[in-house]
TORGUVO-251893 format. One line per field, with one value per residue (C-alpha): residue number from 1; residue in one letter; chain; y, z, x. Coordinates in steps of 0.1 Angstrom, whole numbers, plus 5000, padded with zeros to 4 digits. Layout:
# TORGUVO-251893
n	c(NUM/...)
res	c(A/...)
chain	c(A/...)
north	c(Y/...)
up	c(Z/...)
east	c(X/...)
//
This chain:
# TORGUVO-251893
n	c(1/2/3/4/5/6/7/8/9/10/11/12/13/14/15/16/17/18/19/20/21/22/23/24/25/26/27/28/29/30/31/32/33/34/35/36/37/38/39/40/41/42/43/44/45/46/47/48/49/50/51/52/53/54/55/56/57/58/59/60/61/62/63/64/65/66/67/68/69/70/71/72/73/74/75/76/77/78/79/80/81/82/83/84/85/86/87/88/89/90/91/92/93/94/95/96/97/98/99/100/101/102/103/104/105/106/107/108/109/110/111/112/113/114/115/116)
res	c(M/S/D/K/R/K/S/F/L/S/F/I/L/G/I/L/V/G/G/T/L/V/G/A/G/M/H/Y/C/H/R/Y/H/R/G/Q/Y/R/A/V/H/F/M/G/Q/L/K/K/R/L/A/L/T/P/E/Q/E/S/K/V/Q/A/V/L/D/S/K/K/K/A/M/E/E/L/K/D/K/V/R/E/D/A/S/G/Q/I/R/A/L/L/T/D/A/Q/K/P/G/F/E/Q/M/I/A/E/R/K/K/R/R/E/E/R/S/S/A/K)
chain	c(A/A/A/A/A/A/A/A/A/A/A/A/A/A/A/A/A/A/A/A/A/A/A/A/A/A/A/A/A/A/A/A/A/A/A/A/A/A/A/A/A/A/A/A/A/A/A/A/A/A/A/A/A/A/A/A/A/A/A/A/A/A/A/A/A/A/A/A/A/A/A/A/A/A/A/A/A/A/A/A/A/A/A/A/A/A/A/A/A/A/A/A/A/A/A/A/A/A/A/A/A/A/A/A/A/A/A/A/A/A/A/A/A/A/A/A)
north	c(5000/5034/5061/5084/5057/5049/5086/5090/5059/5071/5105/5090/5066/5096/5115/5085/5078/5115/5120/5090/5102/5138/5125/5102/5129/5154/5129/5121/5158/5167/5139/5146/5183/5178/5157/5128/5106/5115/5107/5074/5064/5073/5054/5024/5025/5027/4997/4977/4984/4986/4960/4983/4968/4979/5000/5017/5022/5041/5062/5070/5080/5103/5119/5124/5138/5162/5173/5179/5201/5221/5226/5239/5263/5275/5280/5300/5323/5328/5336/5361/5377/5380/5394/5420/5430/5433/5453/5478/5484/5489/5521/5524/5519/5486/5471/5460/5441/5425/5414/5399/5380/5367/5356/5338/5319/5310/5296/5275/5262/5252/5235/5215/5205/5194/5173/5152)
up	c(5000/4991/5017/5002/5005/5041/5050/5034/5052/5085/5080/5073/5103/5125/5113/5120/5154/5163/5152/5172/5203/5200/5194/5224/5245/5235/5243/5277/5286/5275/5296/5325/5324/5326/5357/5342/5342/5378/5391/5372/5381/5418/5420/5403/5428/5457/5444/5436/5467/5493/5479/5482/5486/5460/5488/5496/5460/5454/5486/5476/5441/5458/5478/5446/5427/5456/5457/5419/5422/5451/5432/5401/5424/5439/5405/5394/5424/5419/5382/5392/5418/5393/5366/5391/5400/5363/5355/5382/5364/5329/5313/5301/5265/5274/5294/5264/5249/5283/5286/5251/5261/5293/5272/5247/5275/5292/5259/5254/5290/5284/5251/5267/5297/5275/5254/5284)
east	c(5000/5014/5022/4995/4969/4980/4978/4944/4930/4945/4929/4895/4898/4907/4876/4854/4868/4869/4833/4821/4839/4826/4790/4792/4807/4780/4753/4767/4773/4738/4721/4744/4738/4701/4705/4688/4718/4727/4692/4690/4725/4719/4687/4704/4732/4707/4688/4719/4740/4713/4689/4659/4625/4598/4582/4615/4622/4589/4594/4630/4618/4592/4620/4641/4612/4605/4641/4641/4610/4625/4657/4638/4619/4651/4667/4637/4640/4678/4671/4644/4667/4696/4673/4661/4696/4706/4675/4685/4718/4703/4691/4656/4668/4685/4657/4635/4665/4671/4634/4636/4667/4650/4619/4641/4660/4627/4614/4645/4643/4606/4614/4642/4620/4591/4615/4624)
//
């Protein structure tokens, strides 16, 4: 096999392997970022390592669901507080643009949460 052909095949193989790794990494990061992976993994570890009964499993799941809801409410409050502080720093001319940015971010969050 010629050196040019070996180089070409190595290049193509690198692209395929790199693309696969990037895709897998993005998928993992996306799931992990949303907390889905952590919650599923944690529940799996609890079931496996502690041999939870079905009753315990459902009660633990209720605790985790409650925690998730409380965290979402806390994040919403922090967002609102930060937005209020930023609004106080902006001029009247800047505020409409800021409100538009906030609305766009809220829409993206809602789209992501409905896609779960």
